[in-house]
N, C-alpha and C positions, 0 to 999 in steps of 0.2 A: 283537562287533566294533563299534567306534565308528563312528558316522556321520560321514563326511567331506564337508563342504559344498563344492561347487565354487565357486571364487572367480574373479572377473574382475579383471584389473589395469588400472587407469585411468591414463593418462599425462597427462591434462589436469587442470586445477584451476580452480574458480570464484574469481574475483578478490575480494579483500577491499575493502570500501568502508566508510569511517567516516561515520556520520551524526550531525550535531549537533556540539557542542563542550563542553568542560568535563567534570566528573566523571560526568555522566549521558549522555555521548555513547555510542553503541553502534556496534559493528562487525558487519557482516553479510558472508556469503560465506565463502570458504575451504574449501569442501567438495572432497574428492578422490574421492568416490564418489557413487552415486545417493542420493537422500534416505533417510536412516535405514538405509542398508546399512552399518552400523557394523562388520560382519564383513569388509568388503572395503576400506574406506578410512576417512578421517577426516571427521567432522562436528564441527569444533572448537567450535561454539556452536549453541545452539538458535535457531530462527527467532524473529522478534520480532513483536509485535502493537502496532499503532497504533490508538488509539480516535478515533472520528469526532466532530467538533464543527462546527457551522455558524456562519456570521457573522450569521445572521438567524434568526428564529423559523421552525422547520419547519412547513409547513402540510399535509404529506401523509404524516407518519409514523404508523404504527399506534400505538394506545394503549400496547401493551406495550413499544414501543421508547422512548416518551416518559417512561414512569413513573420510571425510575431518575434522570432529570435534571429532575424537577419543580422549578420555581422558578428554573432557571438558563438555560433554553433561549433566553431573550431577551438574554443577556449572554455573549458568547463567552469573555470572560476568566474569569468565574465558572464557566462550563461546563468550560473547560479545566482549571481548578484542581480542580474536583470530580473529574474523571476521574483526575487525578494523585494527589490527596490521599486520596480515598475509595475509588477503584477500582484504584489502583496502576498507572496507565497508564505504559508504557515510552516511548511516543511519542504525539504528538497530530497528527491530520490536520485542518487547518482548511479546510473547504470555503468558498470565496468565492461562495456561492450567490447572494448579493445583487447580484453584478455581472452576472448573466445578462441579456443584452440583451432577452430575452423575458419578463423578470420586473421586478425593481426597478431594474435597470440602473444601479447605483451606479458611481461613477467609480473609476478606478485609484487616485487619491489617497485617497479614502475607504477603499478596501480596504487600502491600504498602512498607513494609520493604525491600523486594527483589527489587522492582522498584527503591527505593532510593539508594541501593547499586550499582545497575547497572548504574544509572544516575551519581553517583559520580565517577565511574570507567572509563567512556568514555567521549569524548569531541565532539562526533557527535550527531545529533538530535536523540532523542529516541521516538519511537512510542510504545505506550502501548495498547495491544489488549486484550479484554475480551474473553469470551467463547460463546458469542452470546445468552446467557441466559439473557433475559431482566431484570428480577428482581435481579439476582446475580450481573450482570454487573452494575446495578444502584448503588448498595452498594459499590462494589469493585472500580469502576472507580472514583466515587466521593471521596472515601477515598484516592486513589492514587493521585488525583488532589490536595488534601489538604496537602499531605505529601511532595510534591515537588513544593512549591509555586514559586520558582525562576528559575525553569528549562525549562519552556516553552515546556512541553511535547505535543505530538500529541496523542490524546486519542480517542479510538473507540472500538467497533462499537457503535455509538450513534444512537438510533432508535426512532421511534415515541413513543414507549412505555416507554422510559426513558430519553427523551431529556431534560425535564424540570430541573431535579436535576443535571444531568451531565453538561448540558449547563450552568446552574447557577454557578457551580463550575469552569467551564472553564473561564467564565467571571471574577469571583472573583480572580482567581489565574493565569490568563493570559495564558491559554493553548489553543491549537488548537483542534477542534473537527473534527472527521471523520464522516460525516453524511451518514449513511448506510441504503440503501433501496433495496428491492428485484427485481432487473432487470426490472425496469419500470420507464420511464422518468417522468411520472406524479407524482409518489410517491417520486422520488428524488427531484423534484421541490417543492412539498408540504412540505417535511421535511426541506428544506432550508428556506421556508417561515416561518415555525414554529420557527426555530432557530432565524431567523431575528426578529420576533415578540417578542421573549423572550429577545432579546437584544444582542445576539452574533454577533459581527461585521463580515462583509464579509471577512476581513483579517484573521479571525480565523476559517474559514470553508473550508474544502475540501470534495469532494464527493466520496463515495464508492458506485458504482452502482451494486455491486456484480458481480463477473466474474467467468469464468470457463476456463478449459484448452482445448486443441485441442481434438476433439472427444467427448466432453461432453457439447456441446451447446455454444461453443465459438462464433459461428456465430451470435447467438442471443445477446450475450453480446456486440459484436462488433457493431451490429446494434443500440443498445440502446446508446452506447457511441458516435457513429457517429451522431445520432440525437441530443444528448446533445450539441455537438460541433456546429452543424448546427444552433440550436436554439440560442446559445450564440453568434455566429459570424454573422449570417445573419438576425436574428429576434429580436435582442436586448433584449433577455430574460435574465435579470441580475441575476435571480435565478438559471440559468444554466451556468453561466460564471465562476464558481469555478473550480480550478484544480481538476483533476480526480485521485483518488487513487485506485490501483488495488491489492487486496489481493490474489495473484495468487498461491504461492508455495504450499499451502495445497491442493488446487484443483488439481494440477498436480500430486503430489506425492502420493495422496490417491487413484489414479486411478489404476485399475487392471493392465493395461499395464505397468505402472511404476514399479510395484512390481514383475512381473513375472520373474522367474529365466532365466538364459542364454539359448537362443535358444528354450525356450518353445513356442509352436505354431509357430515355425520358425520365431521368432521376433528378433533374434540376441542378441548381447551383452546387458545385462540389464543396466549396468552403462551408456553406450553410449546412450541407448534408453531413459533413464530418463532425462539425461542432455539435449538431443535434444528436448524432449517433452517440457521441461521447457523453453528452449531458444526460440523455435518457438512460443510457446504460448505467451511469454512475448513480442516478436517483433510484433505479431499480435495485441495485445492490445495497444502497443505504436503507431502503425499505425492508430489505432482507436481514439487516443487522450489521452492515459494515460500519466500523468505527473510524477507519482511515482508508481513503480512496486515493490512488495514485492517478493523476490526470496530466494531460499534455497541453491542450489549447487554453489560453487564458480566457477566451470568451465562453468556453464550456464551463470553466471553473466559476466564472461570474454567474452564469445561469444557475448552476447548482447551489451556490451560496444564497442566491435570491430565493430559490425554492425552499431551502432549509429554513430561512427566516420566516417565510410564509407558513410553513408547517408548524412552527413553534410559536407563532405570534399569539 
């Protein structure tokens, strides 16, 4: 007697959002079932991976994370091109780390000039990420949006404290916003409502629920993302039907375990350890419903792509 697998019928659907423009633009979303539940509904496309680039030389990255980008970490244009040309990056996330008021505190105009150079040098979608300082990001991201009016950037983090001005700039210059809230389903929904009331179309919104790596609360992030998917697919909550964006790499590689030297505390090879931590964290979040994952090490990216292929074979 053949085994008959019980199936659930979902009446909701995750919205489709187009990121970037031109031949290399990507579309995310469109799922009509839980992640990889291909026996119950459709998952019309695989999740996407964006590779991380900084606009200044990183001073706190472990050696293993720096090795693949030797010689280009001081030049965001060359770094971005290496990710695309050598490692097949589908998207680039440009961190405007130099604008941090507690660091180099570079101006919005300087940041915008760097973004424009990177945008002109690559043909894949470009995600521009601030420092999570509400006031500084308000100025920087708005200026960035104005400097690239025809590039369809993906801009974040957009938070409750600065959504009005950045959201208005996104509307005016046709960019996508990453609505970022601190690991809470209600806060995520509220921010999407605020952006919608402002006039930002659903097709220009993706959700950043704030995530973490393994060992640092990933189970809580997983739970929040899972509840978002449940609300969108089974409860018709249209404010939680946006694709989910996971800013992962920084969370993994800043952890103590990723930076410990070889065999310290009997933890084995440092390079392999960091790569595995990033890959396992990424797959965990993809199984929770992530549509875009931001990653750092090309070997970790390769592992995740292989696992995605196996899951959908």
